[in-house]
N, CA, C and O of each residue as an XYZ file, in Angstrom:
828
protein
N       8.084    -18.197    -14.252
C       8.220    -17.403    -14.755
C       8.991    -15.852    -13.551
O       8.907    -15.813    -12.324
N       9.475    -15.095    -14.207
C      10.093    -13.903    -13.403
C       8.945    -13.128    -12.706
O       7.906    -12.993    -13.353
N       9.019    -12.589    -11.426
C       8.300    -11.777    -10.724
C       8.061    -10.528    -11.859
O       8.880    -10.158    -12.700
N       6.729    -10.007    -11.635
C       6.489     -8.699    -12.369
C       6.894     -7.742    -12.001
O       7.066     -7.881    -10.790
N       7.290     -6.396    -12.428
C       7.767     -5.500    -11.896
C       6.579     -4.615    -10.952
O       5.405     -4.747    -11.300
N       6.792     -4.017    -10.157
C       5.361     -3.484     -9.201
C       5.517     -1.996     -9.668
O       6.420     -1.487    -10.332
N       4.449     -1.473     -9.165
C       3.616     -0.143     -9.872
C       3.817      0.364    -11.242
O       4.469     -0.212    -12.113
N       3.229      1.440    -11.354
C       3.079      1.535    -12.804
C       4.110      2.231    -13.838
O       4.450      3.414    -13.847
N       4.440      1.392    -14.539
C       5.698      1.783    -15.753
C       5.281      2.557    -16.773
O       4.310      2.377    -17.508
N       6.460      3.862    -16.777
C       5.999      4.199    -18.230
C       7.020      3.686    -19.179
O       8.208      3.509    -18.910
N       6.366      3.438    -20.452
C       7.529      2.925    -21.514
C       7.058      4.224    -22.605
O       5.931      4.705    -22.718
N       7.955      4.498    -23.140
C       8.413      5.066    -24.677
C       8.287      4.026    -25.535
O       8.977      3.007    -25.484
N       7.180      4.310    -26.552
C       7.166      3.101    -27.529
C       6.943      4.093    -28.730
O       6.206      5.078    -28.691
N       7.893      3.570    -30.082
C       7.740      4.567    -31.245
C       7.799      3.215    -32.483
O       8.544      2.235    -32.500
N       7.022      3.505    -33.176
C       6.571      2.493    -34.370
C       7.102      3.517    -35.748
O       6.504      4.536    -36.093
N       8.243      3.023    -36.353
C       9.185      3.689    -37.477
C       8.577      2.435    -38.899
O       7.988      1.354    -38.915
N       9.085      3.278    -39.808
C       8.457      2.978    -40.954
C       9.252      1.609    -41.906
O       9.607      1.627    -43.084
N       9.363      0.385    -40.800
C      10.124     -0.693    -41.402
C       8.822     -1.726    -41.274
O       7.916     -1.671    -40.442
N       9.013     -2.702    -42.376
C       8.216     -3.874    -42.030
C       7.843     -4.573    -40.851
O       8.814     -4.849    -40.147
N       6.562     -5.007    -40.342
C       6.967     -5.612    -39.062
C       5.520     -4.724    -37.977
O       5.101     -5.133    -36.894
N       5.133     -3.699    -38.597
C       4.189     -2.879    -37.595
C       3.376     -4.021    -36.506
O       2.916     -3.680    -35.416
N       3.326     -5.174    -36.963
C       2.457     -5.706    -36.058
C       3.023     -6.171    -34.660
O       2.417     -6.433    -33.621
N       4.263     -6.191    -34.929
C       5.357     -6.212    -33.622
C       4.877     -5.093    -32.506
O       4.711     -5.333    -31.310
N       4.702     -3.890    -33.120
C       4.629     -3.145    -32.234
C       3.356     -2.715    -31.615
O       3.274     -2.235    -30.485
N       2.268     -2.938    -32.507
C       1.100     -3.021    -32.380
C       0.469     -3.990    -31.151
O      -0.498     -3.557    -30.524
N       0.943     -5.091    -30.874
C       0.851     -6.184    -30.323
C       1.441     -5.709    -29.055
O       0.780     -5.741    -28.017
N       2.870     -5.192    -29.099
C       3.420     -4.611    -27.957
C       2.763     -3.519    -27.291
O       2.734     -3.502    -26.061
N       2.299     -2.720    -27.886
C       1.373     -1.677    -27.535
C       0.017     -2.478    -26.368
O      -0.068     -2.192    -25.174
N      -0.650     -3.202    -26.889
C      -1.397     -3.999    -26.238
C      -1.217     -4.554    -25.046
O      -1.817     -4.385    -23.985
N      -0.029     -5.460    -25.435
C       0.378     -6.174    -23.723
C       1.006     -5.202    -22.843
O       1.011     -5.462    -21.640
N       1.662     -3.865    -23.350
C       1.951     -2.919    -22.147
C       0.603     -2.483    -21.558
O       0.620     -2.239    -20.352
N      -0.459     -2.355    -22.151
C      -1.594     -1.856    -21.734
C      -2.431     -2.748    -20.928
O      -3.347     -2.476    -20.151
N      -1.838     -4.058    -21.335
C      -2.693     -4.995    -20.421
C      -1.818     -5.340    -18.955
O      -2.267     -5.884    -17.946
N      -0.490     -4.856    -19.187
C       0.048     -4.820    -17.648
C      -0.046     -3.453    -17.105
O       0.934     -3.132    -16.433
N      -0.846     -2.685    -17.205
C      -1.195     -1.305    -16.815
C      -0.198     -0.498    -16.808
O      -0.068      0.200    -15.803
N       0.694     -0.373    -17.811
C       1.790      0.503    -18.176
C       0.844      1.712    -18.737
O      -0.358      1.705    -19.003
N       1.824      2.757    -18.823
C       1.484      4.138    -19.381
C       2.528      4.341    -20.256
O       3.725      4.455    -19.991
N       1.907      4.382    -21.447
C       2.403      4.565    -22.832
C       2.601      5.668    -23.279
O       1.549      6.175    -23.668
N       3.688      6.453    -23.445
C       4.084      7.476    -24.472
C       4.414      6.792    -25.918
O       5.282      5.934    -26.075
N       3.612      7.292    -26.902
C       3.479      6.611    -28.095
C       3.884      7.274    -29.094
O       3.415      8.401    -28.935
N       4.652      7.240    -30.310
C       5.018      7.804    -31.096
C       4.957      6.963    -32.697
O       5.613      5.937    -32.875
N       4.209      7.478    -33.627
C       4.278      6.838    -34.688
C       4.754      7.639    -35.874
O       4.125      8.657    -36.165
N       5.840      7.268    -36.614
C       6.216      8.110    -37.635
C       5.270      8.201    -39.158
O       4.303      7.445    -39.258
N       5.510      8.885    -39.984
C       4.669      9.042    -40.687
C       4.682      7.686    -41.780
O       3.692      7.148    -42.276
N       5.878      7.387    -41.948
C       6.153      6.105    -42.850
C       5.591      4.763    -41.979
O       5.011      3.822    -42.522
N       5.812      4.832    -40.839
C       5.112      3.803    -40.097
C       3.222      3.835    -40.413
O       2.585      2.810    -40.658
N       2.752      4.900    -40.349
C       1.343      4.841    -40.619
C       1.095      4.452    -41.959
O      -0.031      3.992    -42.149
N       1.973      4.527    -43.096
C       1.777      4.137    -44.248
C       2.093      2.658    -44.211
O       1.391      1.977    -44.958
N       3.018      2.010    -43.486
C       3.195      0.525    -43.516
C       1.864     -0.191    -42.750
O       1.369     -1.261    -43.103
N       1.407      0.632    -41.638
C       0.192     -0.185    -40.830
C      -0.852     -0.460    -42.048
O      -1.329     -1.561    -42.324
N      -1.179      1.105    -42.905
C      -2.386      0.695    -43.868
C      -1.907     -0.377    -44.752
O      -2.700     -1.230    -45.150
N      -0.782     -0.395    -45.057
C      -0.085     -1.476    -46.113
C      -0.264     -3.289    -45.709
O      -0.603     -4.229    -46.428
N       0.109     -3.237    -44.336
C       0.401     -4.161    -43.917
C      -0.623     -5.184    -42.682
O      -0.522     -6.342    -42.274
N      -1.682     -3.932    -42.375
C      -2.992     -4.367    -41.704
C      -4.094     -3.948    -42.315
O      -4.159     -3.466    -43.446
N      -5.326     -4.209    -41.249
C      -6.504     -3.633    -41.776
C      -6.516     -2.214    -40.992
O      -7.599     -1.677    -41.224
N      -5.980     -1.681    -40.432
C      -5.867     -0.537    -39.581
C      -5.997      0.742    -40.291
O      -5.453      0.738    -41.395
N      -6.609      1.903    -39.926
C      -6.167      3.013    -40.200
C      -6.467      4.195    -39.087
O      -7.491      4.848    -38.883
N      -4.920      4.220    -38.323
C      -4.901      5.173    -37.384
C      -4.871      6.739    -37.966
O      -4.385      7.158    -39.017
N      -5.497      7.378    -37.007
C      -5.312      8.663    -37.409
C      -3.670      9.269    -37.235
O      -2.790      8.729    -36.565
N      -3.563     10.352    -37.919
C      -2.156     10.842    -37.842
C      -2.414     11.726    -36.858
O      -1.577     11.685    -35.957
N      -3.372     12.594    -36.700
C      -3.269     13.556    -35.669
C      -3.148     13.001    -34.103
O      -3.938     12.172    -33.652
N      -2.166     13.512    -33.417
C      -1.871     12.721    -32.062
C      -2.645     12.953    -31.307
O      -2.603     12.129    -30.393
N      -3.819     14.111    -31.109
C      -4.712     14.054    -30.100
C      -6.023     12.889    -30.310
O      -6.586     12.371    -29.346
N      -6.362     12.609    -31.681
C      -7.231     11.824    -32.086
C      -6.766     10.516    -32.120
O      -7.494      9.529    -32.014
N      -5.736     10.498    -32.245
C      -4.912      8.865    -31.909
C      -4.929      8.647    -30.792
O      -4.944      7.451    -30.500
N      -4.934      9.680    -29.622
C      -4.771      8.976    -28.601
C      -6.446      8.872    -28.052
O      -6.606      8.093    -27.112
N      -7.239      9.330    -28.377
C      -8.741      9.155    -28.097
C      -9.127      7.789    -28.579
O      -9.640      7.023    -27.763
N      -8.880      7.283    -30.184
C      -9.131      6.300    -30.592
C      -8.477      5.170    -29.820
O      -9.076      4.096    -29.769
N      -7.500      5.285    -29.314
C      -6.594      4.008    -28.661
C      -7.040      3.803    -27.363
O      -7.055      2.702    -26.813
N      -7.442      4.964    -26.812
C      -7.888      4.942    -25.202
C      -9.233      4.275    -25.351
O      -9.501      3.368    -24.564
N     -10.197      4.661    -26.367
C     -11.420      4.001    -26.169
C     -11.395      2.499    -26.782
O     -12.310      1.717    -26.526
N     -10.284      2.133    -27.616
C     -10.365      0.559    -28.098
C      -9.894     -0.180    -26.807
O     -10.490     -1.212    -26.502
N      -8.903      0.253    -26.051
C      -8.091     -0.700    -25.156
C      -8.938     -0.185    -23.513
O      -8.320     -0.386    -22.468
N     -10.063      0.331    -23.480
C     -10.625      0.838    -22.467
C     -10.901     -0.269    -21.569
O     -11.108      0.083    -20.408
N     -10.954     -1.428    -21.785
C     -10.894     -2.178    -20.993
C      -9.645     -2.895    -20.063
O      -9.784     -3.743    -19.182
N      -8.336     -2.247    -20.571
C      -7.383     -2.749    -20.318
C      -6.852     -1.410    -19.154
O      -7.075     -0.200    -19.203
N      -6.087     -2.230    -18.158
C      -5.764     -0.766    -17.152
C      -4.533     -0.055    -17.311
O      -4.180      0.545    -16.296
N      -3.756      0.047    -18.341
C      -2.926      1.058    -18.763
C      -3.459      2.224    -19.679
O      -4.473      1.966    -20.326
N      -3.054      3.131    -19.777
C      -3.263      4.251    -20.850
C      -2.194      4.867    -21.615
O      -1.030      4.923    -21.219
N      -2.614      5.329    -22.717
C      -1.668      5.769    -23.912
C      -1.848      7.134    -24.328
O      -2.928      7.551    -24.747
N      -0.767      7.869    -24.218
C      -0.806      9.358    -24.936
C       0.326      9.256    -26.166
O       1.512      8.929    -26.209
N      -0.591      9.676    -27.072
C       0.487      9.827    -28.219
C       0.696     11.262    -28.529
O      -0.084     12.192    -28.321
N       2.389     11.298    -29.293
C       2.715     12.561    -29.543
C       3.055     12.453    -31.061
O       3.291     11.463    -31.754
N       3.006     13.817    -31.367
C       3.447     13.750    -32.874
C       4.950     14.028    -33.437
O       5.900     14.228    -32.680
N       5.019     14.021    -34.431
C       6.535     14.011    -34.885
C       7.607     15.218    -34.389
O       8.835     15.270    -34.310
N       6.547     16.129    -34.107
C       7.837     17.676    -33.703
C       7.121     18.182    -32.397
O       7.264     19.381    -32.156
N       6.346     17.410    -31.492
C       5.582     17.568    -30.396
C       7.167     17.776    -29.261
O       7.581     16.867    -28.541
N       7.713     18.939    -29.348
C       9.036     18.877    -28.373
C       8.546     19.211    -26.947
O       9.425     19.359    -26.098
N       7.349     19.338    -26.600
C       7.182     19.512    -25.106
C       6.537     17.823    -24.923
O       5.664     17.571    -24.092
N       7.019     16.972    -25.664
C       6.614     15.736    -24.710
C       7.652     15.476    -24.087
O       8.742     16.028    -24.240
N       7.267     14.246    -23.020
C       8.166     14.045    -21.977
C       9.782     13.452    -22.505
O      10.893     13.896    -22.213
N       9.403     12.296    -23.378
C      10.257     11.983    -23.941
C      11.581     12.724    -24.452
O      12.741     12.317    -24.529
N      10.954     14.048    -24.799
C      12.200     14.736    -25.627
C      13.132     15.536    -24.420
O      13.894     16.470    -24.668
N      12.917     15.013    -23.203
C      14.212     15.674    -22.066
C      14.225     14.707    -21.350
O      13.237     13.996    -21.164
N      15.464     14.507    -20.779
C      15.955     13.542    -19.714
C      15.227     13.855    -18.659
O      14.874     12.872    -18.007
N      14.843     14.988    -18.221
C      14.200     15.005    -16.943
C      12.656     14.428    -16.864
O      12.189     14.232    -15.742
N      11.913     14.172    -17.940
C      10.594     13.516    -18.340
C      10.440     12.311    -19.056
O       9.347     11.751    -19.137
N      11.546     11.845    -19.618
C      11.549     10.443    -20.295
C      11.306      9.715    -19.162
O      11.546      9.959    -17.979
N      10.635      8.493    -19.876
C      10.421      7.319    -19.143
C      11.707      6.471    -19.117
O      12.541      6.519    -20.021
N      11.807      5.750    -18.107
C      13.205      4.765    -18.021
C      13.100      3.635    -18.883
O      13.761      2.623    -18.647
N      12.292      3.716    -19.907
C      12.751      2.470    -20.767
C      11.956      3.220    -22.007
O      11.106      4.104    -21.911
N      12.513      2.573    -23.257
C      12.413      3.009    -24.676
C      12.177      1.651    -25.662
O      12.957      0.700    -25.703
N      11.159      1.751    -26.301
C      11.396      0.481    -27.559
C      11.057      1.319    -28.650
O      10.185      2.187    -28.664
N      11.973      0.919    -29.736
C      11.493      1.294    -31.335
C      11.301     -0.139    -31.907
O      12.187     -0.978    -32.068
N       9.643     -0.289    -32.253
C       9.488     -1.386    -32.737
C       8.062     -1.254    -33.990
O       6.871     -0.973    -33.852
N       8.751     -1.543    -34.958
C      10.043     -1.834    -35.454
C      10.815     -0.848    -35.800
O      10.276      0.146    -36.288
N      11.974     -0.875    -35.666
C      13.152      0.141    -35.618
C      13.782      0.099    -37.244
O      14.459     -0.881    -37.554
N      13.556      1.098    -38.176
C      14.127      1.332    -39.915
C      15.514      1.405    -39.602
O      16.193      1.682    -38.614
N      15.708      1.048    -40.831
C      17.243      1.555    -40.876
C      17.664      3.021    -40.603
O      18.682      3.381    -40.012
N      16.780      3.733    -41.092
C      17.088      5.003    -40.834
C      16.847      5.773    -39.783
O      17.351      6.890    -39.665
N      15.974      5.194    -38.837
C      16.183      5.567    -37.172
C      17.547      4.872    -36.884
O      18.462      5.635    -36.574
N      17.829      3.494    -36.941
C      18.940      3.234    -36.529
C      20.295      4.040    -37.070
O      21.366      3.930    -36.473
N      20.164      4.735    -38.078
C      21.232      5.617    -38.522
C      21.088      6.915    -37.792
O      22.063      7.544    -37.382
N      19.888      7.286    -37.645
C      19.833      8.540    -37.036
C      20.391      8.361    -35.250
O      21.091      9.230    -34.730
N      20.056      7.428    -34.688
C      20.592      7.461    -33.285
C      22.026      6.881    -33.418
O      22.702      6.838    -32.390
N      22.474      6.502    -34.403
C      23.890      6.284    -34.248
C      24.970      7.366    -34.087
O      25.979      7.497    -33.394
N      24.242      8.181    -35.150
C      24.705      9.580    -35.361
C      24.674     10.694    -34.734
O      25.408     11.660    -34.948
N      23.667     10.588    -33.788
C      23.197     11.598    -32.584
C      22.255     12.581    -33.323
O      22.166     13.692    -32.801
N      21.542     12.363    -34.443
C      20.624     13.336    -35.045
C      19.414     13.187    -34.212
O      19.147     12.190    -33.543
N      18.701     14.268    -34.308
C      17.282     14.326    -33.474
C      16.441     15.354    -34.562
O      15.973     16.378    -34.065
N      16.291     15.182    -35.625
C      15.397     15.543    -36.713
C      13.938     15.540    -36.328
O      13.258     16.537    -36.570
N      13.356     14.357    -35.676
C      12.039     14.593    -35.168
C      12.069     13.938    -33.934
O      13.109     13.476    -33.465
N      10.707     13.857    -33.247
C      10.518     13.596    -31.629
C      10.898     12.065    -31.309
O      11.272     11.784    -30.170
N      10.805     11.069    -32.305
C      11.467      9.948    -32.132
C      13.341      9.852    -31.801
O      13.888      9.314    -30.839
N      13.792     10.359    -32.618
C      15.226     10.550    -32.960
C      15.701     11.054    -31.640
O      16.693     10.628    -31.049
N      14.823     12.095    -31.190
C      15.354     13.039    -30.018
C      15.118     12.144    -28.597
O      15.900     12.243    -27.652
N      13.786     11.148    -28.574
C      13.900     10.406    -27.588
C      14.819      9.354    -27.302
O      15.270      8.997    -26.214
N      15.088      8.782    -28.794
C      16.120      7.836    -28.331
C      17.652      8.397    -28.108
O      18.551      7.754    -27.566
N      17.757      9.670    -28.617
C      18.986     10.389    -27.848
C      18.863     10.425    -26.749
O      19.613      9.681    -26.118
N      17.982     11.197    -26.039
C      17.858     11.117    -24.650
C      18.069      9.978    -23.836
O      18.755     10.040    -22.816
N      17.324      8.578    -24.366
C      17.750      7.547    -23.425
C      18.932      7.019    -23.597
O      19.300      6.128    -22.831
N      19.884      7.539    -24.804
C      21.394      6.896    -24.565
C      21.940      8.005    -24.115
O      23.017      7.673    -23.620
N      21.773      9.248    -24.007
C      22.776     10.187    -22.847
C      22.497     10.128    -21.733
O      23.321     10.339    -20.843
N      20.767      9.703    -21.433
C      20.702      9.435    -19.712
C      21.049      8.036    -19.496
O      21.072      7.673    -18.320
N      21.327      7.165    -20.413
C      22.134      5.816    -20.094
C      20.711      5.045    -19.447
O      20.860      4.160    -18.605
N      19.535      5.391    -19.839
C      18.374      4.399    -20.048
C      18.140      3.404    -21.239
O      18.618      3.378    -22.373
N      17.207      2.563    -20.566
C      17.334      1.397    -21.571
C      16.342      1.789    -22.826
O      15.296      2.431    -22.912
N      17.334      0.961    -23.922
C      16.801      1.444    -25.160
C      16.890      0.128    -25.879
O      17.980     -0.383    -26.140
N      15.574     -0.498    -26.244
C      15.606     -1.630    -27.248
C      15.229     -1.213    -28.485
O      14.180     -0.580    -28.605
N      16.098     -1.530    -29.681
C      15.853     -1.373    -31.190
C      15.482     -2.500    -31.752
O      16.421     -3.252    -32.014
N      14.217     -2.949    -32.084
C      13.633     -4.131    -32.743
C      13.906     -3.786    -34.505
O      13.383     -2.944    -35.236
N      14.790     -4.672    -34.736
C      15.259     -4.203    -36.068
C      14.593     -5.329    -37.293
O      14.864     -6.529    -37.265
N      13.920     -4.861    -38.074
C      13.178     -5.569    -39.177
C      13.646     -5.350    -40.423
O      13.134     -4.463    -41.106
N      14.817     -6.221    -40.966
C      15.558     -5.695    -42.187
C      16.486     -7.040    -42.567
O      17.233     -7.686    -41.832
N      16.226     -7.186    -43.710
C      17.306     -8.151    -43.966
C      17.637     -8.012    -45.730
O      16.735     -7.464    -46.363
N      18.644     -8.392    -46.387
C      19.818     -8.690    -45.429
C      20.394     -7.385    -44.928
O      19.750     -6.352    -45.112
N      21.537     -7.358    -44.319
C      22.172     -6.367    -43.697
C      23.553     -5.954    -44.048
O      24.533     -6.698    -44.088
N      23.519     -4.698    -44.294
C      24.884     -4.081    -45.236
C      26.293     -3.676    -43.991
O      26.108     -3.819    -42.782
N      27.385     -3.267    -44.463
C      28.331     -3.207    -43.448
C      27.681     -1.794    -42.413
O      27.689     -1.913    -41.188
N      27.255     -0.766    -42.950
C      26.904      0.465    -42.398
C      25.509     -0.112    -41.193
O      25.368      0.513    -40.143
N      24.777     -1.072    -41.449
C      23.783     -1.610    -40.540
C      24.405     -1.930    -39.374
O      24.331     -1.386    -38.272
N      25.190     -3.122    -39.837
C      26.264     -3.532    -38.630
C      27.154     -2.929    -37.821
O      27.404     -3.270    -36.665
N      27.691     -1.932    -38.484
C      28.674     -1.155    -37.369
C      27.646     -0.118    -37.038
O      28.144      0.686    -36.250
N      26.505      0.155    -37.308
C      25.592      0.924    -36.713
C      25.308      0.237    -35.460
O      25.557      0.684    -34.340
N      24.707     -1.009    -35.761
C      24.513     -1.644    -34.543
C      25.396     -2.083    -33.538
O      24.942     -1.990    -32.397
N      26.414     -2.488    -33.638
C      27.509     -2.391    -32.703
C      28.000     -1.038    -32.020
O      28.466     -0.935    -30.885
N      27.791      0.007    -32.979
C      28.075      1.449    -32.091
C      26.912      1.568    -31.071
O      27.150      2.105    -29.989
N      25.561      1.059    -31.372
C      24.555      1.216    -30.552
C      24.883      0.452    -29.344
O      24.817      0.950    -28.220
N      25.201     -0.640    -29.553
C      25.266     -1.782    -28.479
C      26.435     -1.419    -27.617
O      26.334     -1.843    -26.466
N      27.516     -0.740    -27.888
C      28.417     -0.471    -26.994
C      27.953      1.022    -26.316
O      28.435      1.321    -25.223
N      26.994      1.962    -26.999
C      26.405      2.902    -26.337
C      25.498      2.397    -25.156
O      25.536      3.093    -24.141
N      24.767      1.396    -25.142
C      24.043      0.865    -24.081
C      22.701      0.251    -24.714
O      21.987     -0.585    -24.161
N      22.479      0.859    -26.059
C      21.152      0.135    -26.700
C      21.341     -1.383    -26.783
O      22.386     -2.022    -26.909
N      20.170     -1.773    -26.688
C      20.231     -3.574    -27.112
C      19.727     -3.665    -28.294
O      18.937     -2.782    -28.628
N      19.985     -4.553    -29.070
C      19.532     -4.466    -30.511
C      18.402     -6.007    -30.636
O      18.902     -7.097    -30.357
N      17.595     -5.962    -30.870
C      16.819     -7.168    -31.132
C      16.175     -7.487    -32.324
O      14.977     -7.224    -32.422
N      16.882     -8.108    -33.415
C      16.134     -8.189    -34.355
C      14.957     -9.080    -34.131
O      14.792     -9.849    -33.184
N      14.071     -8.836    -35.261
C      12.526     -9.764    -35.115
C      12.858    -10.938    -35.650
O      12.639    -11.112    -36.849
N      13.362    -11.814    -34.980
C      13.663    -13.327    -35.522
C      12.830    -14.127    -34.769
O      13.420    -14.563    -33.781
N      11.717    -14.477    -34.856
C      10.896    -15.372    -33.933
C      11.602    -16.685    -34.187
O      12.396    -16.925    -35.096
N      11.141    -17.572    -33.143
C      11.785    -18.986    -33.036
C      10.697    -19.777    -33.440
O       9.513    -19.442    -33.463
N      11.247    -20.968    -33.792
C      10.240    -22.200    -34.163
C      10.205    -23.429    -32.946
O       9.537    -24.461    -33.005
N      10.908    -23.106    -32.090
C      10.924    -24.538    -31.322
C       9.645    -24.267    -30.659
O       9.537    -25.217    -29.884
N       8.849    -23.691    -30.547
C       7.473    -23.956    -29.893
C       6.123    -24.313    -31.129
O       4.933    -24.557    -30.930
N       6.872    -24.219    -32.351
C       5.905    -24.678    -33.364
C       4.692    -23.819    -33.447
O       3.598    -24.320    -33.186
N       4.780    -22.719    -33.748
C       3.818    -21.618    -34.098
C       2.962    -22.546    -35.244
O       3.489    -23.368    -35.994
N       1.513    -22.211    -35.194
C       0.697    -22.347    -35.925
C       0.091    -21.446    -36.505
O      -0.903    -21.811    -37.134
N       0.425    -20.023    -36.520
C      -0.020    -18.814    -37.020
C       0.918    -17.864    -36.853
O       1.907    -17.920    -36.121
N       0.489    -16.785    -37.724
C       1.473    -15.508    -37.788
C       1.058    -14.433    -36.433
O       1.377    -13.245    -36.367
N       0.359    -15.118    -35.520
C       0.245    -14.111    -34.406
C       0.958    -14.764    -33.169
O       1.113    -14.257    -32.057
N       1.415    -16.182    -33.671
C       2.031    -16.910    -32.365
C       3.201    -16.534    -32.910
O       3.920    -16.390    -31.921
N       4.036    -16.211    -34.144
C       5.130    -15.850    -34.253
C       5.365    -14.140    -33.783
O       6.460    -13.720    -33.409
N       4.556    -13.581    -33.849
C       4.506    -12.065    -33.340
C       4.591    -12.265    -31.933
O       5.569    -11.886    -31.288
N       3.868    -12.693    -31.559
C       3.889    -13.099    -29.692
C       5.380    -13.831    -29.359
O       5.833    -13.558    -28.248
N       5.860    -14.368    -29.864
C       7.448    -14.694    -29.747
C       8.233    -13.533    -29.711
O       8.879    -13.356    -28.678
N       8.314    -12.792    -30.513
C       9.254    -11.512    -30.551
C       8.832    -10.542    -29.680
O       9.712     -9.859    -29.157
N       7.646    -10.318    -29.396
C       6.567     -9.722    -28.219
C       7.260     -9.874    -26.958
O       7.873     -9.045    -26.285
N       7.031    -11.133    -26.777
C       7.204    -11.991    -25.138
C       8.804    -11.682    -24.986
O       9.086    -11.352    -23.834
N       9.984    -11.717    -25.942
C      11.283    -11.399    -25.588
C      11.319     -9.846    -25.105
O      11.896     -9.510    -24.071
N      10.676     -8.979    -25.917
C      10.751     -7.696    -25.444
C      10.283     -7.513    -23.973
O      10.993     -7.020    -23.097
N       9.039     -7.952    -23.799
C       8.546     -7.993    -22.451
C       9.659     -8.593    -21.621
O       9.982     -7.883    -20.669
N      10.155     -9.441    -21.717
C      11.287    -10.026    -20.877
C      12.579     -9.125    -20.823
O      13.330     -9.331    -19.870
N      12.896     -8.243    -21.647
C      13.981     -7.363    -21.617
C      13.557     -6.324    -20.735
O      14.344     -5.881    -19.898
N      12.218     -5.828    -20.855
C      11.649     -4.959    -20.172
C      11.375     -5.201    -18.593
O      11.123     -4.339    -17.751
N      11.474     -6.386    -18.439
C      11.140     -7.070    -17.093
C       9.586     -7.164    -16.498
O       9.108     -7.089    -15.366
N       9.104     -7.342    -17.674
C       7.515     -7.177    -17.348
C       6.969     -8.753    -17.430
O       7.377     -9.557    -18.268
N       5.958     -9.050    -16.391
C       5.583    -10.531    -16.566
C       4.981    -10.777    -18.259
O       4.395     -9.914    -18.913
N       5.209    -11.754    -18.584
C       4.493    -12.331    -19.803
C       3.886    -13.840    -20.054
O       4.628    -14.817    -19.952
N       2.682    -13.954    -20.343
C       2.049    -15.354    -20.207
C       2.209    -15.733    -21.967
O       1.764    -16.817    -22.344
N       2.785    -14.893    -22.870
C       2.541    -15.041    -24.178
C       3.586    -16.340    -24.804
O       3.446    -16.762    -25.952
N       4.370    -16.740    -24.089
C       5.185    -17.847    -24.597
C       6.304    -18.275    -23.462
O       7.064    -17.444    -22.967
N       6.311    -19.554    -23.142
C       7.033    -20.171    -22.033
C       8.353    -19.956    -22.343
O       8.583    -19.967    -23.552
N       9.419    -19.737    -21.519
C      10.783    -19.738    -21.578
C      11.170    -21.032    -21.790
O      10.421    -21.980    -21.550
N      12.657    -21.188    -22.367
C      13.238    -22.424    -22.583
C      13.012    -22.970    -21.658
O      13.040    -22.301    -20.625
N      12.664    -24.496    -21.550
C      12.877    -25.404    -20.283
C      11.703    -25.440    -19.429
O      11.707    -26.325    -18.574
N      10.497    -24.508    -19.491
C       9.582    -24.265    -18.941
C       8.037    -25.351    -19.904
O       8.080    -25.558    -21.116
N       7.370    -25.642    -19.386
C       6.328    -26.161    -19.939
C       5.376    -25.547    -20.683
O       4.436    -26.197    -21.142
């Protein structure tokens, strides 16, 4: 395994309204287990998807969401701070305050389009725009199929701007026996990209 990044990492994590919120929720847990400080944003559409795809009912209010998640993960060394849709004083809204890495997981087609065109209509879009303009790490975990021409053009454009597009495409060479194992495959790849240690999935060639 590669060495873990030393010191406390701050990661901006956003969940948007695509299917696959399990990836984002599992990533949040893993980041906190690594001791990371997570600046969290969940879009209104993502809250609806969470209620549809999981048994979770997370508070929409950012202060309450922060409280609930920190209580839930109290045994983990990291901490989470949630921010609302128009919380323009959030660190992620400014190049002088944003974390060095941002992950949008899952990333909806609408969010992809907004980032590709420079829109900043909400905090998630603004945070992604900041990551791009500051040349900071931006991972976009798309969960959409099939893809039309505009999706493909926007993915290419964002890749050329420095973002990393990571379709949520779990592998099967490790013979997953559960949905959780398939989710962990994708989350492990995200953690690898962030340079964080992970024990979720052996890398190719490892026992």
